[in-house]
MOPAC internal coordinates of N, CA, C and O (Angstrom, degrees):
PM7 1SCF
backbone

  N    0.0000 0     0.00 0     0.00 0    0    0    0
  C    1.4352 1     0.00 0     0.00 0    1    0    0
  C    1.5194 1   109.76 1     0.00 0    2    1    0
  O    1.2310 1   121.91 1   -43.02 1    3    2    1
  N    1.2545 1   113.94 1   136.98 1    3    2    1
  C    1.4578 1   118.92 1   177.11 1    5    3    2
  C    1.5154 1   108.68 1  -109.48 1    6    5    3
  O    1.2310 1   121.89 1   -36.77 1    7    6    5
  N    1.2920 1   113.99 1   143.23 1    7    6    5
  C    1.4634 1   118.48 1   179.82 1    9    7    6
  C    1.5184 1   108.68 1   -83.81 1   10    9    7
  O    1.2310 1   121.03 1   -41.37 1   11   10    9
  N    1.3000 1   115.63 1   138.63 1   11   10    9
  C    1.4556 1   119.35 1   177.53 1   13   11   10
  C    1.5264 1   108.97 1   -89.37 1   14   13   11
  O    1.2310 1   121.36 1   -41.15 1   15   14   13
  N    1.2755 1   115.00 1   138.85 1   15   14   13
  C    1.4554 1   119.31 1   179.59 1   17   15   14
  C    1.5163 1   109.39 1   -82.20 1   18   17   15
  O    1.2310 1   122.11 1   -42.35 1   19   18   17
  N    1.3084 1   113.57 1   137.65 1   19   18   17
  C    1.4576 1   118.52 1   177.85 1   21   19   18
  C    1.5180 1   108.05 1   -80.85 1   22   21   19
  O    1.2310 1   119.83 1   -39.88 1   23   22   21
  N    1.3190 1   117.93 1   140.12 1   23   22   21
  C    1.4752 1   119.06 1   178.52 1   25   23   22
  C    1.5291 1   109.72 1   -71.20 1   26   25   23
  O    1.2310 1   121.21 1   -35.84 1   27   26   25
  N    1.3016 1   115.29 1   144.16 1   27   26   25
  C    1.4624 1   120.47 1   178.43 1   29   27   26
  C    1.5244 1   109.31 1   -73.45 1   30   29   27
  O    1.2310 1   121.93 1   -28.69 1   31   30   29
  N    1.3346 1   113.91 1   151.31 1   31   30   29
  C    1.4630 1   118.17 1   177.76 1   33   31   30
  C    1.5216 1   108.59 1   -69.74 1   34   33   31
  O    1.2310 1   121.13 1   -60.26 1   35   34   33
  N    1.2843 1   115.44 1   119.74 1   35   34   33
  C    1.4570 1   120.29 1  -179.68 1   37   35   34
  C    1.5143 1   108.83 1  -119.71 1   38   37   35
  O    1.2310 1   121.61 1   -32.90 1   39   38   37
  N    1.3202 1   114.52 1   147.10 1   39   38   37
  C    1.4470 1   120.51 1   178.35 1   41   39   38
  C    1.5166 1   108.22 1   -87.60 1   42   41   39
  O    1.2310 1   121.30 1   -50.56 1   43   42   41
  N    1.3025 1   115.12 1   129.44 1   43   42   41
  C    1.4558 1   120.23 1   179.72 1   45   43   42
  C    1.5215 1   107.71 1  -100.69 1   46   45   43
  O    1.2310 1   120.66 1   -55.57 1   47   46   45
  N    1.3018 1   116.34 1   124.43 1   47   46   45
  C    1.4556 1   121.70 1  -179.58 1   49   47   46
  C    1.5170 1   107.92 1  -100.22 1   50   49   47
  O    1.2310 1   121.67 1   -56.03 1   51   50   49
  N    1.3313 1   114.41 1   123.97 1   51   50   49
  C    1.4626 1   119.85 1  -179.95 1   53   51   50
  C    1.5145 1   107.41 1  -111.72 1   54   53   51
  O    1.2310 1   119.43 1   -59.16 1   55   54   53
  N    1.3123 1   118.69 1   120.84 1   55   54   53
  C    1.4619 1   119.71 1   179.28 1   57   55   54
  C    1.5274 1   110.74 1   -69.07 1   58   57   55
  O    1.2310 1   121.06 1   -39.19 1   59   58   57
  N    1.3254 1   115.58 1   140.81 1   59   58   57
  C    1.4590 1   120.30 1   178.89 1   61   59   58
  C    1.5121 1   109.58 1  -105.82 1   62   61   59
  O    1.2310 1   121.18 1   -24.55 1   63   62   61
  N    1.3018 1   115.35 1   155.45 1   63   62   61
  C    1.4544 1   119.42 1  -179.27 1   65   63   62
  C    1.5125 1   111.36 1   -93.57 1   66   65   63
  O    1.2310 1   120.10 1   161.62 1   67   66   65
  N    1.3297 1   117.41 1   -18.38 1   67   66   65
  C    1.4565 1   120.77 1  -179.02 1   69   67   66
  C    1.5217 1   109.15 1   -98.13 1   70   69   67
  O    1.2310 1   121.72 1   -39.73 1   71   70   69
  N    1.3152 1   114.30 1   140.27 1   71   70   69
  C    1.4521 1   119.11 1   176.85 1   73   71   70
  C    1.5209 1   108.57 1   -99.96 1   74   73   71
  O    1.2310 1   121.13 1   -41.62 1   75   74   73
  N    1.3007 1   115.45 1   138.38 1   75   74   73
  C    1.4668 1   119.21 1   177.74 1   77   75   74
  C    1.5222 1   108.25 1   -88.05 1   78   77   75
  O    1.2310 1   121.35 1   -44.93 1   79   78   77
  N    1.3105 1   115.02 1   135.07 1   79   78   77
  C    1.4561 1   120.14 1  -178.96 1   81   79   78
  C    1.5275 1   110.94 1  -117.21 1   82   81   79
  O    1.2310 1   120.45 1  -152.91 1   83   82   81
  N    1.3023 1   116.74 1    27.09 1   83   82   81
  C    1.4602 1   120.16 1  -179.93 1   85   83   82
  C    1.5261 1   108.95 1   -72.51 1   86   85   83
  O    1.2310 1   121.67 1   -47.08 1   87   86   85
  N    1.3170 1   114.40 1   132.92 1   87   86   85
  C    1.4633 1   119.60 1   179.80 1   89   87   86
  C    1.5281 1   108.88 1   -88.24 1   90   89   87
  O    1.2310 1   121.64 1   -39.37 1   91   90   89
  N    1.2644 1   114.47 1   140.63 1   91   90   89
  C    1.4554 1   120.56 1   179.14 1   93   91   90
  C    1.5221 1   107.99 1   -91.94 1   94   93   91
  O    1.2310 1   121.13 1   -52.85 1   95   94   93
  N    1.3245 1   115.44 1   127.15 1   95   94   93
  C    1.4592 1   119.53 1   178.04 1   97   95   94
  C    1.5130 1   108.71 1   -78.85 1   98   97   95
  O    1.2310 1   121.10 1   -47.03 1   99   98   97
  N    1.2852 1   115.50 1   132.97 1   99   98   97
  C    1.4599 1   120.05 1   178.13 1  101   99   98
  C    1.5169 1   108.71 1  -103.71 1  102  101   99
  O    1.2310 1   121.56 1   -42.96 1  103  102  101
  N    1.2873 1   114.62 1   137.04 1  103  102  101
  C    1.4576 1   118.96 1   178.39 1  105  103  102
  C    1.5165 1   108.75 1   -86.97 1  106  105  103
  O    1.2310 1   121.71 1   -35.03 1  107  106  105
  N    1.3056 1   114.33 1   144.97 1  107  106  105
  C    1.4571 1   119.40 1   179.62 1  109  107  106
  C    1.5223 1   108.86 1   -83.74 1  110  109  107
  O    1.2310 1   120.98 1   -41.55 1  111  110  109
  N    1.2813 1   115.72 1   138.45 1  111  110  109
  C    1.4587 1   120.13 1   175.11 1  113  111  110
  C    1.5207 1   108.40 1   -98.65 1  114  113  111
  O    1.2310 1   121.38 1   -28.29 1  115  114  113
  N    1.2955 1   114.97 1   151.71 1  115  114  113
  C    1.4490 1   119.29 1  -179.83 1  117  115  114
  C    1.5169 1   109.80 1   -72.37 1  118  117  115
  O    1.2310 1   121.29 1   -44.17 1  119  118  117
  N    1.3156 1   115.14 1   135.83 1  119  118  117
  C    1.4607 1   119.59 1   179.06 1  121  119  118
  C    1.5241 1   110.34 1   -71.65 1  122  121  119
  O    1.2310 1   120.80 1   143.39 1  123  122  121
  N    1.3232 1   116.08 1   -36.61 1  123  122  121
  C    1.4606 1   120.76 1  -179.38 1  125  123  122
  C    1.5243 1   108.64 1  -116.49 1  126  125  123
  O    1.2310 1   121.34 1   -32.11 1  127  126  125
  N    1.3096 1   115.03 1   147.89 1  127  126  125
  C    1.4546 1   118.22 1   174.99 1  129  127  126
  C    1.5242 1   108.80 1   -78.39 1  130  129  127
  O    1.2310 1   121.08 1   -14.77 1  131  130  129
  N    1.3093 1   115.54 1   165.23 1  131  130  129
  C    1.4665 1   119.54 1  -179.81 1  133  131  130
  C    1.5127 1   110.05 1   -67.50 1  134  133  131
  O    1.2310 1   121.26 1   -38.24 1  135  134  133
  N    1.2877 1   115.20 1   141.76 1  135  134  133
  C    1.4570 1   119.36 1   179.23 1  137  135  134
  C    1.5232 1   110.12 1   -78.76 1  138  137  135
  O    1.2310 1   121.04 1   -17.52 1  139  138  137
  N    1.3038 1   115.61 1   162.48 1  139  138  137
  C    1.4661 1   120.27 1   179.19 1  141  139  138
  C    1.5173 1   109.85 1   -65.69 1  142  141  139
  O    1.2310 1   120.20 1   146.93 1  143  142  141
  N    1.3308 1   117.22 1   -33.07 1  143  142  141
  C    1.4587 1   120.75 1   179.76 1  145  143  142
  C    1.5252 1   111.35 1   -64.72 1  146  145  143
  O    1.2310 1   120.35 1   138.10 1  147  146  145
  N    1.3199 1   116.94 1   -41.90 1  147  146  145
  C    1.4643 1   118.79 1  -179.84 1  149  147  146
  C    1.5250 1   110.63 1   -65.97 1  150  149  147
  O    1.2310 1   120.28 1   147.47 1  151  150  149
  N    1.3285 1   117.07 1   -32.53 1  151  150  149
  C    1.4595 1   119.74 1   178.24 1  153  151  150
  C    1.5246 1   110.33 1   -68.77 1  154  153  151
  O    1.2310 1   119.85 1   139.28 1  155  154  153
  N    1.3222 1   117.90 1   -40.72 1  155  154  153
  C    1.4651 1   119.58 1   179.23 1  157  155  154
  C    1.5184 1   109.98 1   -70.82 1  158  157  155
  O    1.2310 1   119.90 1   146.44 1  159  158  157
  N    1.3312 1   117.79 1   -33.56 1  159  158  157
  C    1.4612 1   119.75 1   176.67 1  161  159  158
  C    1.5228 1   110.49 1   -63.53 1  162  161  159
  O    1.2310 1   120.39 1   139.16 1  163  162  161
  N    1.3086 1   116.86 1   -40.84 1  163  162  161
  C    1.4554 1   120.70 1   178.31 1  165  163  162
  C    1.5191 1   110.36 1   -64.67 1  166  165  163
  O    1.2310 1   120.52 1   137.21 1  167  166  165
  N    1.3148 1   116.62 1   -42.79 1  167  166  165
  C    1.4590 1   120.69 1   178.15 1  169  167  166
  C    1.5256 1   110.34 1   -63.48 1  170  169  167
  O    1.2310 1   120.31 1   139.17 1  171  170  169
  N    1.3270 1   117.02 1   -40.83 1  171  170  169
  C    1.4611 1   120.74 1   177.88 1  173  171  170
  C    1.5256 1   110.84 1   -62.57 1  174  173  171
  O    1.2310 1   120.76 1   139.21 1  175  174  173
  N    1.3258 1   116.16 1   -40.79 1  175  174  173
  C    1.4634 1   121.56 1   179.97 1  177  175  174
  C    1.5272 1   110.22 1   -61.67 1  178  177  175
  O    1.2310 1   120.09 1   131.84 1  179  178  177
  N    1.3248 1   117.44 1   -48.16 1  179  178  177
  C    1.4595 1   120.10 1  -178.49 1  181  179  178
  C    1.5221 1   111.84 1   -69.20 1  182  181  179
  O    1.2310 1   120.04 1   143.72 1  183  182  181
  N    1.3200 1   117.52 1   -36.28 1  183  182  181
  C    1.4680 1   119.26 1   175.19 1  185  183  182
  C    1.5182 1   110.87 1   -63.44 1  186  185  183
  O    1.2310 1   120.51 1   140.74 1  187  186  185
  N    1.3311 1   116.63 1   -39.26 1  187  186  185
  C    1.4628 1   120.95 1   177.27 1  189  187  186
  C    1.5283 1   109.84 1   -62.87 1  190  189  187
  O    1.2310 1   120.37 1   135.56 1  191  190  189
  N    1.3290 1   116.90 1   -44.44 1  191  190  189
  C    1.4676 1   119.99 1   178.97 1  193  191  190
  C    1.5312 1   111.50 1   -61.63 1  194  193  191
  O    1.2310 1   120.46 1   138.63 1  195  194  193
  N    1.3147 1   116.73 1   -41.37 1  195  194  193
  C    1.4650 1   120.18 1   179.41 1  197  195  194
  C    1.5225 1   110.03 1   -62.18 1  198  197  195
  O    1.2310 1   120.44 1   135.61 1  199  198  197
  N    1.3327 1   116.77 1   -44.39 1  199  198  197
  C    1.4615 1   120.12 1   179.80 1  201  199  198
  C    1.5264 1   111.64 1   -64.55 1  202  201  199
  O    1.2310 1   120.51 1   138.99 1  203  202  201
  N    1.3293 1   116.62 1   -41.01 1  203  202  201
  C    1.4565 1   120.83 1  -178.65 1  205  203  202
  C    1.5272 1   111.27 1   -67.00 1  206  205  203
  O    1.2310 1   120.41 1   138.37 1  207  206  205
  N    1.3135 1   116.83 1   -41.63 1  207  206  205
  C    1.4660 1   120.22 1  -177.97 1  209  207  206
  C    1.5237 1   110.67 1   -71.40 1  210  209  207
  O    1.2310 1   120.31 1   145.15 1  211  210  209
  N    1.3289 1   117.01 1   -34.85 1  211  210  209
  C    1.4690 1   120.60 1  -179.05 1  213  211  210
  C    1.5244 1   112.05 1   -72.48 1  214  213  211
  O    1.2310 1   119.91 1   160.45 1  215  214  213
  N    1.3194 1   117.77 1   -19.55 1  215  214  213
  C    1.4594 1   120.73 1  -178.43 1  217  215  214
  C    1.5269 1   110.15 1   -71.91 1  218  217  215
  O    1.2310 1   119.91 1   -51.14 1  219  218  217
  N    1.3379 1   117.78 1   128.86 1  219  218  217
  C    1.4693 1   119.48 1  -179.93 1  221  219  218
  C    1.5326 1   112.45 1   -68.85 1  222  221  219
  O    1.2310 1   119.74 1   160.82 1  223  222  221
  N    1.3171 1   118.10 1   -19.18 1  223  222  221
  C    1.4646 1   120.53 1   179.02 1  225  223  222
  C    1.5279 1   111.38 1   -69.08 1  226  225  223
  O    1.2310 1   120.14 1   158.05 1  227  226  225
  N    1.3330 1   117.33 1   -21.95 1  227  226  225
  C    1.4633 1   121.47 1  -177.76 1  229  227  226
  C    1.5275 1   112.38 1  -100.65 1  230  229  227
  O    1.2310 1   120.12 1  -154.21 1  231  230  229
  N    1.3119 1   117.37 1    25.79 1  231  230  229
  C    1.4633 1   120.37 1  -176.55 1  233  231  230
  C    1.5283 1   111.93 1   -65.76 1  234  233  231
  O    1.2310 1   119.73 1   144.65 1  235  234  233
  N    1.3278 1   118.13 1   -35.35 1  235  234  233
  C    1.4655 1   121.29 1  -175.93 1  237  235  234
  C    1.5276 1   112.72 1  -100.61 1  238  237  235
  O    1.2310 1   119.88 1  -175.78 1  239  238  237
  N    1.3266 1   117.83 1     4.22 1  239  238  237
  C    1.4623 1   121.57 1  -177.09 1  241  239  238
  C    1.5257 1   109.11 1   -86.89 1  242  241  239
  O    1.2310 1   120.95 1   -37.97 1  243  242  241
  N    1.3416 1   115.80 1   142.03 1  243  242  241
  C    1.4609 1   120.46 1  -179.73 1  245  243  242
  C    1.5205 1   110.08 1   -71.08 1  246  245  243
  O    1.2310 1   121.48 1   -31.34 1  247  246  245
  N    1.3264 1   114.77 1   148.66 1  247  246  245
  C    1.4628 1   120.56 1  -177.71 1  249  247  246
  C    1.5281 1   111.04 1   -66.23 1  250  249  247
  O    1.2310 1   119.91 1   149.31 1  251  250  249
  N    1.3235 1   117.78 1   -30.69 1  251  250  249
  C    1.4655 1   119.35 1  -179.46 1  253  251  250
  C    1.5252 1   111.36 1   -66.25 1  254  253  251
  O    1.2310 1   120.50 1   142.64 1  255  254  253
  N    1.3196 1   116.66 1   -37.36 1  255  254  253
  C    1.4701 1   118.48 1   178.52 1  257  255  254
  C    1.5256 1   110.62 1   -70.97 1  258  257  255
  O    1.2310 1   120.26 1   144.64 1  259  258  257
  N    1.3360 1   117.10 1   -35.36 1  259  258  257
  C    1.4622 1   119.80 1   175.67 1  261  259  258
  C    1.5229 1   111.08 1   -65.37 1  262  261  259
  O    1.2310 1   120.80 1   139.03 1  263  262  261
  N    1.3240 1   116.08 1   -40.97 1  263  262  261
  C    1.4656 1   120.15 1   179.11 1  265  263  262
  C    1.5220 1   110.76 1   -64.50 1  266  265  263
  O    1.2310 1   120.50 1   139.51 1  267  266  265
  N    1.3291 1   116.64 1   -40.49 1  267  266  265
  C    1.4674 1   120.50 1   178.16 1  269  267  266
  C    1.5254 1   110.26 1   -64.12 1  270  269  267
  O    1.2310 1   120.50 1   137.18 1  271  270  269
  N    1.3291 1   116.64 1   -42.82 1  271  270  269
  C    1.4598 1   120.75 1   178.60 1  273  271  270
  C    1.5325 1   110.29 1   -59.55 1  274  273  271
  O    1.2310 1   120.61 1   134.73 1  275  274  273
  N    1.3254 1   116.44 1   -45.27 1  275  274  273
  C    1.4632 1   120.30 1  -178.00 1  277  275  274
  C    1.5236 1   111.51 1   -69.86 1  278  277  275
  O    1.2310 1   120.50 1   146.16 1  279  278  277
  N    1.3163 1   116.65 1   -33.84 1  279  278  277
  C    1.4603 1   119.54 1   179.31 1  281  279  278
  C    1.5229 1   110.37 1   -66.53 1  282  281  279
  O    1.2310 1   120.61 1   141.22 1  283  282  281
  N    1.3150 1   116.43 1   -38.78 1  283  282  281
  C    1.4668 1   120.62 1  -177.91 1  285  283  282
  C    1.5281 1   112.69 1   -81.11 1  286  285  283
  O    1.2310 1   119.78 1   148.76 1  287  286  285
  N    1.3216 1   118.02 1   -31.24 1  287  286  285
  C    1.4646 1   121.18 1  -171.74 1  289  287  286
  C    1.5205 1   113.89 1  -117.25 1  290  289  287
  O    1.2310 1   119.62 1  -157.61 1  291  290  289
  N    1.3232 1   118.33 1    22.39 1  291  290  289
  C    1.4628 1   119.24 1  -175.07 1  293  291  290
  C    1.5234 1   112.22 1   -65.59 1  294  293  291
  O    1.2310 1   119.55 1   149.12 1  295  294  293
  N    1.3111 1   118.46 1   -30.88 1  295  294  293
  C    1.4632 1   120.92 1   177.84 1  297  295  294
  C    1.5143 1   112.19 1   -66.85 1  298  297  295
  O    1.2310 1   120.89 1   136.27 1  299  298  297
  N    1.3377 1   115.91 1   -43.73 1  299  298  297
  C    1.4683 1   120.69 1   179.28 1  301  299  298
  C    1.5258 1   110.99 1   -66.26 1  302  301  299
  O    1.2310 1   121.12 1   137.84 1  303  302  301
  N    1.3108 1   115.45 1   -42.16 1  303  302  301
  C    1.4624 1   119.95 1  -179.19 1  305  303  302
  C    1.5242 1   110.01 1   -65.18 1  306  305  303
  O    1.2310 1   119.97 1   138.83 1  307  306  305
  N    1.3300 1   117.67 1   -41.17 1  307  306  305
  C    1.4613 1   121.07 1   179.58 1  309  307  306
  C    1.5244 1   110.70 1   -65.80 1  310  309  307
  O    1.2310 1   120.21 1   140.28 1  311  310  309
  N    1.3350 1   117.20 1   -39.72 1  311  310  309
  C    1.4682 1   120.09 1   178.10 1  313  311  310
  C    1.5295 1   110.68 1   -63.84 1  314  313  311
  O    1.2310 1   120.19 1   137.52 1  315  314  313
  N    1.3331 1   117.23 1   -42.48 1  315  314  313
  C    1.4592 1   121.01 1   178.32 1  317  315  314
  C    1.5298 1   110.53 1   -64.45 1  318  317  315
  O    1.2310 1   120.61 1   140.82 1  319  318  317
  N    1.3071 1   116.44 1   -39.18 1  319  318  317
  C    1.4690 1   120.85 1   179.01 1  321  319  318
  C    1.5266 1   110.99 1   -64.86 1  322  321  319
  O    1.2310 1   120.37 1   137.87 1  323  322  321
  N    1.3334 1   116.90 1   -42.13 1  323  322  321
  C    1.4660 1   120.82 1   178.67 1  325  323  322
  C    1.5257 1   110.98 1   -65.25 1  326  325  323
  O    1.2310 1   120.58 1   140.18 1  327  326  325
  N    1.3359 1   116.49 1   -39.82 1  327  326  325
  C    1.4658 1   120.36 1   178.75 1  329  327  326
  C    1.5264 1   110.48 1   -64.19 1  330  329  327
  O    1.2310 1   120.36 1   137.41 1  331  330  329
  N    1.3276 1   116.92 1   -42.59 1  331  330  329
  C    1.4594 1   121.07 1   178.15 1  333  331  330
  C    1.5334 1   110.45 1   -62.56 1  334  333  331
  O    1.2310 1   120.64 1   138.40 1  335  334  333
  N    1.3165 1   116.38 1   -41.60 1  335  334  333
  C    1.4599 1   120.75 1   178.54 1  337  335  334
  C    1.5302 1   110.57 1   -63.95 1  338  337  335
  O    1.2310 1   120.13 1   138.95 1  339  338  337
  N    1.3227 1   117.36 1   -41.05 1  339  338  337
  C    1.4651 1   120.81 1   178.65 1  341  339  338
  C    1.5289 1   110.93 1   -63.93 1  342  341  339
  O    1.2310 1   120.29 1   140.89 1  343  342  341
  N    1.3399 1   117.04 1   -39.11 1  343  342  341
  C    1.4599 1   120.59 1   177.34 1  345  343  342
  C    1.5277 1   111.05 1   -63.26 1  346  345  343
  O    1.2310 1   120.36 1   137.78 1  347  346  345
  N    1.3217 1   116.91 1   -42.22 1  347  346  345
  C    1.4629 1   120.43 1   178.85 1  349  347  346
  C    1.5306 1   111.36 1   -63.98 1  350  349  347
  O    1.2310 1   120.75 1   140.00 1  351  350  349
  N    1.3234 1   116.16 1   -40.00 1  351  350  349
  C    1.4651 1   119.77 1   179.24 1  353  351  350
  C    1.5257 1   110.37 1   -64.94 1  354  353  351
  O    1.2310 1   120.40 1   137.54 1  355  354  353
  N    1.3413 1   116.85 1   -42.46 1  355  354  353
  C    1.4664 1   120.11 1   177.93 1  357  355  354
  C    1.5250 1   110.99 1   -62.53 1  358  357  355
  O    1.2310 1   120.28 1   139.10 1  359  358  357
  N    1.3361 1   117.07 1   -40.90 1  359  358  357
  C    1.4606 1   120.70 1  -179.64 1  361  359  358
  C    1.5231 1   111.25 1   -65.54 1  362  361  359
  O    1.2310 1   120.44 1   137.59 1  363  362  361
  N    1.3257 1   116.76 1   -42.41 1  363  362  361
  C    1.4638 1   120.52 1   178.98 1  365  363  362
  C    1.5250 1   110.13 1   -64.48 1  366  365  363
  O    1.2310 1   120.22 1   138.54 1  367  366  365
  N    1.3295 1   117.18 1   -41.46 1  367  366  365
  C    1.4659 1   120.04 1   179.38 1  369  367  366
  C    1.5276 1   110.90 1   -64.30 1  370  369  367
  O    1.2310 1   120.43 1   139.18 1  371  370  369
  N    1.3241 1   116.78 1   -40.82 1  371  370  369
  C    1.4676 1   120.93 1   179.24 1  373  371  370
  C    1.5343 1   110.16 1   -64.73 1  374  373  371
  O    1.2310 1   120.10 1   134.89 1  375  374  373
  N    1.3331 1   117.42 1   -45.11 1  375  374  373
  C    1.4591 1   121.18 1   179.35 1  377  375  374
  C    1.5256 1   111.50 1   -64.92 1  378  377  375
  O    1.2310 1   120.28 1   142.56 1  379  378  377
  N    1.3188 1   117.08 1   -37.44 1  379  378  377
  C    1.4546 1   121.48 1   179.11 1  381  379  378
  C    1.5277 1   110.12 1   -65.64 1  382  381  379
  O    1.2310 1   120.50 1   138.39 1  383  382  381
  N    1.3199 1   116.64 1   -41.61 1  383  382  381
  C    1.4633 1   121.02 1   177.62 1  385  383  382
  C    1.5314 1   110.62 1   -63.53 1  386  385  383
  O    1.2310 1   120.29 1   136.58 1  387  386  385
  N    1.3311 1   117.05 1   -43.42 1  387  386  385
  C    1.4626 1   120.80 1   178.47 1  389  387  386
  C    1.5290 1   110.87 1   -63.32 1  390  389  387
  O    1.2310 1   120.19 1   140.17 1  391  390  389
  N    1.3235 1   117.24 1   -39.83 1  391  390  389
  C    1.4574 1   121.14 1   177.70 1  393  391  390
  C    1.5240 1   110.42 1   -62.10 1  394  393  391
  O    1.2310 1   120.38 1   136.51 1  395  394  393
  N    1.3167 1   116.88 1   -43.49 1  395  394  393
  C    1.4653 1   120.67 1   179.22 1  397  395  394
  C    1.5139 1   111.93 1   -62.32 1  398  397  395
  O    1.2310 1   120.68 1   136.94 1  399  398  397
  N    1.3379 1   116.30 1   -43.06 1  399  398  397
  C    1.4671 1   119.87 1   178.94 1  401  399  398
  C    1.5297 1   111.27 1   -64.11 1  402  401  399
  O    1.2310 1   120.40 1   134.08 1  403  402  401
  N    1.3234 1   116.85 1   -45.92 1  403  402  401
  C    1.4678 1   120.61 1   179.81 1  405  403  402
  C    1.5264 1   111.61 1   -63.39 1  406  405  403
  O    1.2310 1   120.79 1   139.36 1  407  406  405
  N    1.3095 1   116.09 1   -40.64 1  407  406  405
  C    1.4564 1   119.96 1   178.21 1  409  407  406
  C    1.5308 1   110.81 1   -65.16 1  410  409  407
  O    1.2310 1   120.48 1   141.28 1  411  410  409
  N    1.3220 1   116.69 1   -38.72 1  411  410  409
  C    1.4676 1   120.83 1   177.05 1  413  411  410
  C    1.5116 1   111.48 1   -63.24 1  414  413  411
  O    1.2310 1   120.16 1   135.94 1  415  414  413
  N    1.3307 1   117.29 1   -44.06 1  415  414  413
  C    1.4679 1   120.73 1   178.15 1  417  415  414
  C    1.5232 1   110.66 1   -63.74 1  418  417  415
  O    1.2310 1   120.17 1   139.23 1  419  418  417
  N    1.3259 1   117.28 1   -40.77 1  419  418  417
  C    1.4540 1   121.41 1  -179.17 1  421  419  418
  C    1.5254 1   110.68 1   -65.00 1  422  421  419
  O    1.2310 1   120.94 1   133.73 1  423  422  421
  N    1.3374 1   115.81 1   -46.27 1  423  422  421
  C    1.4674 1   118.98 1  -179.97 1  425  423  422
  C    1.5184 1   111.69 1   -66.04 1  426  425  423
  O    1.2310 1   120.59 1   141.75 1  427  426  425
  N    1.3367 1   116.47 1   -38.25 1  427  426  425
  C    1.4715 1   120.26 1   178.83 1  429  427  426
  C    1.5305 1   110.07 1   -63.02 1  430  429  427
  O    1.2310 1   120.43 1   135.43 1  431  430  429
  N    1.3257 1   116.78 1   -44.57 1  431  430  429
  C    1.4588 1   120.67 1   179.77 1  433  431  430
  C    1.5241 1   110.35 1   -64.76 1  434  433  431
  O    1.2310 1   120.50 1   141.31 1  435  434  433
  N    1.3211 1   116.65 1   -38.69 1  435  434  433
  C    1.4513 1   120.84 1  -179.82 1  437  435  434
  C    1.5319 1   110.50 1   -66.64 1  438  437  435
  O    1.2310 1   120.51 1   137.91 1  439  438  437
  N    1.3311 1   116.64 1   -42.09 1  439  438  437
  C    1.4650 1   120.79 1   179.72 1  441  439  438
  C    1.5219 1   110.79 1   -66.84 1  442  441  439
  O    1.2310 1   120.09 1   137.29 1  443  442  441
  N    1.3281 1   117.43 1   -42.71 1  443  442  441
  C    1.4797 1   121.47 1   179.28 1  445  443  442
  C    1.5225 1   109.57 1   -63.43 1  446  445  443
  O    1.2310 1   119.84 1   139.46 1  447  446  445
  N    1.3171 1   117.91 1   -40.54 1  447  446  445
  C    1.4619 1   121.31 1   179.17 1  449  447  446
  C    1.5171 1   111.72 1   -64.49 1  450  449  447
  O    1.2310 1   120.17 1   141.21 1  451  450  449
  N    1.3398 1   117.28 1   -38.79 1  451  450  449
  C    1.4646 1   120.94 1   178.44 1  453  451  450
  C    1.5160 1   111.44 1   -66.47 1  454  453  451
  O    1.2310 1   120.73 1   140.83 1  455  454  453
  N    1.3314 1   116.22 1   -39.17 1  455  454  453
  C    1.4652 1   119.90 1  -179.09 1  457  455  454
  C    1.5188 1   110.06 1   -66.19 1  458  457  455
  O    1.2310 1   120.38 1   137.72 1  459  458  457
  N    1.3511 1   116.87 1   -42.28 1  459  458  457
  C    1.4659 1   120.03 1   178.49 1  461  459  458
  C    1.5326 1   110.72 1   -63.94 1  462  461  459
  O    1.2310 1   120.24 1   142.87 1  463  462  461
  N    1.3223 1   117.14 1   -37.13 1  463  462  461
  C    1.4468 1   121.42 1   179.04 1  465  463  462
  C    1.5196 1   111.85 1   -66.58 1  466  465  463
  O    1.2310 1   120.32 1   144.48 1  467  466  465
  N    1.3303 1   116.99 1   -35.52 1  467  466  465
  C    1.4621 1   120.81 1   179.68 1  469  467  466
  C    1.5277 1   111.18 1   -70.81 1  470  469  467
  O    1.2310 1   120.62 1   145.42 1  471  470  469
  N    1.3462 1   116.41 1   -34.58 1  471  470  469
  C    1.4366 1   119.99 1  -179.69 1  473  471  470
  C    1.5330 1   110.96 1   -69.09 1  474  473  471
  O    1.2310 1   120.05 1   145.38 1  475  474  473
  N    1.3133 1   117.50 1   -34.62 1  475  474  473
  C    1.4631 1   122.06 1  -178.82 1  477  475  474
  C    1.5174 1   111.91 1   -71.10 1  478  477  475
  O    1.2310 1   119.48 1   155.18 1  479  478  477
  N    1.3201 1   118.59 1   -24.82 1  479  478  477
  C    1.4645 1   120.67 1  -176.61 1  481  479  478
  C    1.4513 1   112.28 1   -78.00 1  482  481  479
  O    1.2310 1   120.10 1   180.00 1  483  482  481

């Protein structure tokens, strides 16, 4: 017995008598790329929206009014956010410095105590 080969799937092209005259719409491309400022403005807008939505005081406020608020005040909100971030960084740096000083005093006292103990033995 010989096995019969199955025919491969082939595409059959049938010529048509009618021509299609549909026009293809072309999309316009931007002549200039987006500026860095517009990208930061967009980021500021979305950060403002996130902050507004996360606030429990805005639970009953419509999203359109929140979006309008953020669209109009995104610069102010971003400046306040940056100031808050700078304050947190200063606080962390101050606490880190205090931790280092306290740890230094503790280690110094511990080392001095060990040396005195060794001399007494």
